[in-house]
N, C-alpha and C positions, 0 to 999 in steps of 0.2 A: 847302357838307355843316356839318349842323348839329353842334355840337359834342356829344360824348359826357359826359351828366351821368350823377355818380355819387356815390350816397349812403351815409351809414351813421349809424346810431342815435345818439344823444347822450345826456347826462346833465347838467344844469347847474343850478347851486346860485343861491338866493336871496339876495339882499345884505341889509346892514342895514337898507335900507330896503323890504325887501318884493320887491324887484324882480329878475329874470333875464334876462340878454342872452344870445342862442344867434346866434354868427357862423358866416361861413363855414368858418372853420377848424374848429369843433364837429361840422358834419356833413360837408363835404366828402371825399369817399374816392377822390381820384384822378382828378377830371373832368379831361378834354383836347380837345384840338381839334388837327387837321391844321398850321393856320396860327395860331395861339394864341389864347387866352382874352382879351378886352377886359375882363370884370367877370363877378361872381358876387354875387347876391344872395340873402339867407333871408327868407321870408313865410310865418308872421308870427316876427317876432325878439326880442320883448318879452313877457314872462310875469311872471304875480303868484302870490299868495299861494293867488287862490282855484284856482289850475292844479295846487297839489301834487298828486303821486298818481294824477293822470290823465294817460296818456300824451298829449300832444299832436302832432298833424301838423304838419310844417312842410315847405317845398316850397324846395328849391334851384333856381334858372334862371341858368344858365350861357349866358353871351352870347361870340359871338368876337369879331374884328377885323371881320368883314365884316357884325355883326348879325345873323347866324342864332343862333337859341337853341335850348335844351332845356331839360328840366326832371326832377327825381326828388324822389319824396317819400320822407320817413322820419320816424320818430318820436323827439319829445326827451320825457325824464321831469325834470320838476320836483320839486326838492329843496329843503328848508330844512333845513340844519344850523346855524340859528346859534341860539345859545341865549339865552334872556330876559335881561334885565337886572333883578335883584333887587333892590328899594332898601329898607331895613327902618328904622323909628324907634323910637327906647326908648320905652318905657311906665311908667307909675308906677298901681301899682294898691291900691286899699283895699280892705280885709279889710272882707265884711260882717258883720252882727250872727252868723251861724254862722260866722264864721272861714274863708270861702272867698272865692273871686274867681276871674272865668274872662275872657278875651281871647278874641276874634276876631282872623281874616286883617286885616279893616279896622282895627283898633287896631293893628298893626304894620306892614301895607303903606305905605309912601312912596312911591306913583307908581312900581311895578314896569311895566315895557314889556318888549315883543316885536313882531319884525317885521312877524309874521303875526298877532297878537294872544295873549292868555292865554288858554289853555284852563281849568287849575285852579290853585286855589295851597288850600297846607294849612299847617299849625304843628306844631312838635315838642309843644307843649305848650299846654293851653288852659285847664285848669284848676289853681288854687292854692289852698293853705290855710296854716294858723300854723305847719307844718313848713317852708313855704318862704319864712320872713321874710329882709328882707335883698332880696338879688340874686338873679336866675336868670337863665341862658343861653335864650332861643327862637331856633329856627332856622324863618326861612319858606322854603319850597319854590314855587317858580314853575315850571310847565310848560307848552310851548303845543302845540299841536295835533301836531303832528311829534314830539312825544316828548322836545324838548330838555328840559332843566333847569337851574336854576340857584337858589344859595339863597344867602341873607345872614343874620344874625343880629341879633336886638335884646337889648338889655338891660331885663329887666322886674322893675322896682323893687317889692316887697311891702311895703306898709305897714299896722299895724291903727291906726286912729284910732277904733273903738270903746272908750269908756271901759266896765270893768267894772261890772258889776250889783252892787250889793251889797244884800245882805237881813240884817237884822238881828232878832235875838230878845229880848225882855226876859227878865232873869233876875233869881233872889233869892239873896243871896250870905249867907253868915253871918259875922260878925265872928270873927275868932282872940281869945285869951286877953288880948291886946294891943290889941285894938279895931281890927285892921286886918284886910281882905281883899283880894286880889289877884284878878286877872281878866286874861285875855289873850283876843286876837280869835278862838279856838277855842271860847270860853264863848259869845259872841254872835253869831258868824257861822252863819246859818241855813242 
């Protein structure tokens, strides 16, 4: 007499390496045999990132102590709830001759990773001007395809390395009764 194989659906989660294992305990729903069960196996039992979001069909095989077998089939949902690892580096920016500077994700990202790959990354701020002189904190957001997110912060140092432009004009001044004339920068600044 073959055993009675009984299955139930299950949900398993990917680990940090992007692998999920389905065990007999995950899908067995009280399989039994009159003389005792020798072993139970699941096939397939290992899943990866490519199977997230699509129910996977698995087969539970139940073997009794006399070698009789029976099977049942169920579905397993594979989910990724591992957040990305966001890594940032600090950045120094020089303002251009218009008093502006921009950064991109590549400037701040310092090797962020995810078990199933990164979907998108963005910054809380990408443009800077003279009012940002000194240091600013920028947040890098990292999101994977399953919607898990992580953040890190970077210190952005803003430098103004542009020398000022000087334009002068010629002026004529008259000496006073003491033979002295005085000027200041507003008289010659153009």
